[in-house]
C-alpha positions in Angstrom: 121.9 115.3 170.4 121.1 119.2 169.3 118.7 119.1 167.0 121.3 120.0 164.0 122.6 116.8 163.9 119.4 114.1 164.6 118.4 113.8 160.8 121.7 113.3 159.7 122.6 109.8 161.6 120.0 108.5 159.4 122.2 108.7 156.5 125.2 106.8 158.2 125.2 103.3 156.6 123.7 105.1 153.0 125.5 107.4 151.5 129.0 107.7 153.1 129.2 104.3 154.9 131.4 101.2 154.7 132.0 98.3 156.9 134.6 99.1 159.6 137.6 96.6 160.0 138.9 96.3 163.3 142.2 98.4 162.1 140.3 100.9 160.4 139.4 102.7 163.9 142.8 104.5 164.3 141.3 106.2 161.6 139.0 107.9 164.3 141.3 108.5 166.9 143.6 111.6 167.0 146.4 112.4 169.8 146.4 116.1 170.5 148.8 118.4 172.5 147.6 121.3 173.9 149.1 124.4 176.2 146.6 127.2 176.9 147.0 130.0 178.9 143.9 131.8 180.3 142.8 134.2 183.2 142.4 131.0 185.3 143.3 127.2 185.1 139.2 126.1 184.7 139.3 128.5 181.9 142.3 126.9 180.2 141.3 123.7 180.4 137.7 124.6 178.8 139.4 126.4 176.0 141.9 123.7 175.8 139.3 121.0 175.2 137.2 123.0 173.0 140.2 123.8 170.8 141.2 119.9 170.8 137.7 118.8 169.9 138.0 121.1 166.8 141.4 120.3 165.8 140.2 116.2 166.1 137.3 116.4 164.1 138.8 118.5 161.2 141.7 116.0 161.3 139.5 112.7 160.6 137.3 114.8 158.1 140.5 115.2 156.4 141.2 111.3 156.8 137.6 111.0 155.2 136.8 113.8 152.5 139.0 116.1 150.2 140.3 119.5 151.8 136.9 121.6 149.6 135.3 118.8 151.5 135.9 119.4 154.9 135.1 123.3 155.0 131.5 122.4 155.5 132.5 122.2 159.2 133.7 125.4 159.3 130.8 127.1 160.3 129.7 124.8 163.6 130.6 126.4 166.9 131.9 124.5 169.6 128.8 123.0 171.1 127.9 122.0 167.5 131.4 120.5 167.4 130.8 118.1 170.7 128.2 115.9 168.9 131.0 114.4 166.6 133.1 113.5 170.0 132.5 109.9 171.5 135.8 110.0 173.9 138.3 112.3 175.3 141.0 110.7 177.1 143.6 112.2 179.4 146.6 110.4 178.8 149.3 113.7 180.9 148.3 117.1 182.3 149.9 119.8 183.9 147.7 122.6 185.5 149.0 125.6 187.0 146.6 128.6 188.4 146.8 130.0 184.6 147.9 127.6 182.6 146.7 124.0 181.3 148.8 121.8 179.3 148.0 118.2 178.3 148.2 115.3 176.5 144.7 113.9 174.8 143.6 110.9 172.9 140.3 112.1 171.2 137.9 109.7 169.7 135.3 110.7 167.0 132.0 109.3 166.5 132.2 107.7 163.4 128.5 107.2 162.3 127.5 110.7 163.1 130.7 112.5 161.4 130.3 110.4 157.8 126.4 111.0 157.9 127.0 115.0 158.1 129.7 114.7 155.2 127.3 112.9 153.6 124.3 115.3 153.7 126.2 118.0 152.9 127.6 116.3 150.1 131.5 116.2 151.0 133.0 114.0 148.7 134.0 110.5 150.0 137.8 110.1 149.6 138.7 107.4 152.3 142.1 105.8 151.3 143.1 102.3 151.9 146.0 101.8 154.3 149.5 102.7 153.1 152.8 103.5 154.0 154.7 106.4 152.2 158.8 106.7 152.8 160.9 110.3 152.6 164.3 110.7 152.0 165.1 114.0 152.7 167.8 115.8 151.2 168.8 119.2 152.3 171.1 122.0 150.3 171.4 125.5 151.5 171.7 126.5 147.6 170.9 124.4 144.6 174.6 124.4 143.7 175.8 122.7 147.0 176.0 119.1 147.6 173.1 117.7 149.3 173.1 116.3 152.6 170.8 113.5 154.3 172.7 111.8 157.1 174.8 114.2 158.8 173.7 115.8 161.8 173.7 119.6 160.1 170.6 118.4 158.2 167.7 120.4 159.5 165.2 119.0 157.0 165.9 115.5 158.0 166.0 116.6 161.5 162.6 117.9 161.0 160.9 114.6 160.0 162.8 112.6 163.1 160.6 115.1 165.0 157.4 114.7 163.5 157.8 110.8 163.2 154.7 109.3 161.9 151.2 110.2 160.5 148.2 108.7 162.3 145.1 107.2 160.1 145.8 105.2 157.2 148.5 106.8 155.1 151.8 106.4 157.4 154.4 109.0 156.2 157.7 108.9 158.2 161.2 109.2 157.1 164.0 106.8 155.6 165.1 105.0 158.8 168.7 104.8 160.5 168.7 101.6 159.1 169.7 102.6 155.5 172.3 104.9 156.7 175.0 102.1 154.9 172.5 101.5 151.8 172.2 104.9 150.1 174.1 108.7 149.8 172.8 111.9 149.1 173.7 112.0 145.7 172.3 108.5 145.3 168.7 109.7 146.3 169.2 112.9 144.4 170.3 110.6 141.1 167.2 108.1 141.8 169.5 105.2 142.0 166.8 102.5 141.1 168.8 99.6 142.0 169.1 101.0 145.8 165.9 102.4 145.6 164.4 98.9 144.7 166.3 97.3 147.5 164.9 100.4 150.3 161.2 99.7 148.6 161.5 95.8 149.2 162.9 96.3 152.8 159.9 98.9 153.6 157.4 97.0 151.9 156.1 99.9 149.8 157.1 101.4 146.4 155.4 104.8 148.0 158.9 106.5 148.2 159.5 110.2 147.8 162.8 112.3 147.3 162.3 115.2 149.1 165.0 117.8 148.1 164.9 121.5 149.9 166.4 124.3 149.8 166.2 127.7 150.9 164.2 129.8 148.7 165.9 132.9 148.4 166.1 135.0 151.8 163.0 133.4 153.1 161.1 130.3 152.6 161.9 126.4 151.4 161.4 125.1 148.0 161.3 121.6 148.0 161.1 119.3 144.9 159.4 116.2 145.7 160.4 113.5 143.5 158.1 109.8 143.1 160.0 107.1 143.0 157.3 104.7 141.8 156.5 107.3 138.3 158.8 109.9 138.5 156.6 112.4 139.0 158.2 115.8 140.5 156.2 118.5 142.2 157.8 121.7 143.7 156.2 122.8 147.2 157.1 126.2 148.6 157.1 127.1 152.1 157.1 130.8 153.3 158.6 131.6 156.5 162.2 132.8 158.0 165.0 130.4 158.4 164.2 128.7 161.7 163.5 124.8 162.9 159.9 125.9 162.4 160.4 126.6 158.6 160.9 123.1 158.5 158.3 121.5 160.4 156.3 123.7 158.3 157.7 121.9 155.3 157.0 118.6 156.8 153.3 119.3 157.1 153.2 120.9 154.0 154.4 117.5 152.1 152.3 115.4 154.4 149.1 117.5 153.7 150.4 117.4 149.8 150.7 113.5 149.7 147.6 112.8 151.8 145.8 115.2 149.3 146.9 113.6 146.3 146.2 110.0 147.9 142.6 111.1 148.4 142.1 112.1 145.0 142.8 109.2 143.3 140.7 107.1 145.7 138.0 109.8 144.6 138.4 108.7 141.0 138.0 105.1 142.1 135.4 105.5 144.3 133.4 107.3 141.7 134.4 105.4 138.8 131.0 103.4 137.7 131.1 99.7 137.3 128.7 97.0 136.1 128.2 92.8 137.3 126.2 90.0 136.4 124.8 88.1 139.0 123.1 84.8 139.3 121.2 84.1 142.6 118.9 81.3 143.9 116.2 82.3 145.8 113.9 80.6 148.2 110.7 81.9 147.0 109.6 85.6 145.9 109.5 87.1 148.9 113.4 86.2 149.5 114.1 87.6 146.1 112.0 90.9 147.2 114.3 91.4 150.1 117.4 90.7 148.4 116.9 93.4 146.0 116.0 95.9 148.5 119.4 94.8 150.5 121.3 95.4 147.6 119.7 98.9 146.8 120.8 99.9 150.1 124.2 99.0 150.1 127.0 101.7 150.0 128.2 102.1 146.4 125.4 100.5 144.3 123.5 102.8 142.4 121.1 100.5 140.5 120.0 96.7 140.1 118.2 95.6 137.0 116.8 92.1 136.5 117.5 90.1 133.3 115.9 87.0 133.7 113.7 85.3 136.6 111.9 81.9 137.1 111.7 78.6 138.3 113.7 79.9 141.6 116.6 81.7 139.6 117.4 85.2 139.1 120.1 86.8 136.7 120.6 90.4 137.3 122.8 93.2 137.0 124.1 95.5 139.9 125.4 99.0 138.7 127.6 100.5 141.7 130.5 103.1 141.8 134.4 102.2 143.4 136.5 98.8 143.6 134.4 95.5 143.6 136.2 95.0 147.0 134.5 98.0 148.2 131.1 96.3 147.1 131.9 92.9 148.4 132.3 94.5 151.8 129.5 96.6 152.0 127.3 93.5 151.3 128.8 91.3 153.2 128.6 93.4 155.9 124.3 92.4 155.5 125.6 88.6 155.1 126.0 88.4 151.3 128.9 86.9 149.2 129.9 87.4 145.6 132.1 84.5 143.8 133.5 84.4 140.7 132.2 82.2 137.8 133.2 82.2 134.1 132.3 85.6 133.7 129.5 85.7 136.2 128.9 86.1 139.9 126.8 83.8 142.4 125.8 85.4 145.3 124.6 83.7 148.4 123.5 84.1 151.6 125.5 83.0 154.9 
């Protein structure tokens, strides 16, 4: 490990860390396809691996922090980026004299990346798992009737070719099973009865109508309407009229929605809260060790004692973020909070 990163591991369980559940490991896995041509196959493979490593690190960083936060990684060279790589698996590859093509699975070292982002004060914006459904409508001109299920809807075809995001936020187009359930006109009108049914079938209210039209001669204009709260946003995508324009549109919409989720999570994660806790301690050493454990837990900003004596302590924990996040941090240290009549009982297990 280079000297650049050695100090940062110390921060992994402090400012930026939270206990990982088994299903969270997908946060740190990225599938990447590479196609590189160079003077020879060896050089092409080396460049492909370097490019894949950097792309994987930036992708995972984008799941942990805001777009501004990822910029702290921009200046790192390929050798420094390599410090964040835990494992690279080649799932498929083809090699010629000057060309290297492969499908790679890159796994990022979570502790080192989170520690580095913490040291650089990148804001924590890790979102919970969520599912977003896109209903992609297309009109060549704003006055046209919208297309949805038709074969000549290039906007929906672009979503089909990019079926699903990786990481905690799953974004995908409404599936074929809804063909008989909703029409393009009903989607454009935000038909509440039908969208309620679709929300129930997909177990999410995160449904967006993505109404795309050509923006003059060049570019695409996408009006993104939220079924959950009715909010509308316009996303403009520059480019010539081609399949690539619609692919770029898919990427822009995904980036926008992920960014929105991160900003919401960031606001929640930085909101200050306070709870009153009761604890029965075995001896003063137990009480002192407990305080140290709580104060070093992720999100905890302060611990103040209200009353102490006869083996009982009443104290307040101040923390940032949700109670669930605090509970997970404490359980990682074999501590558990139980709500009781306006207070919380704390127990070891």
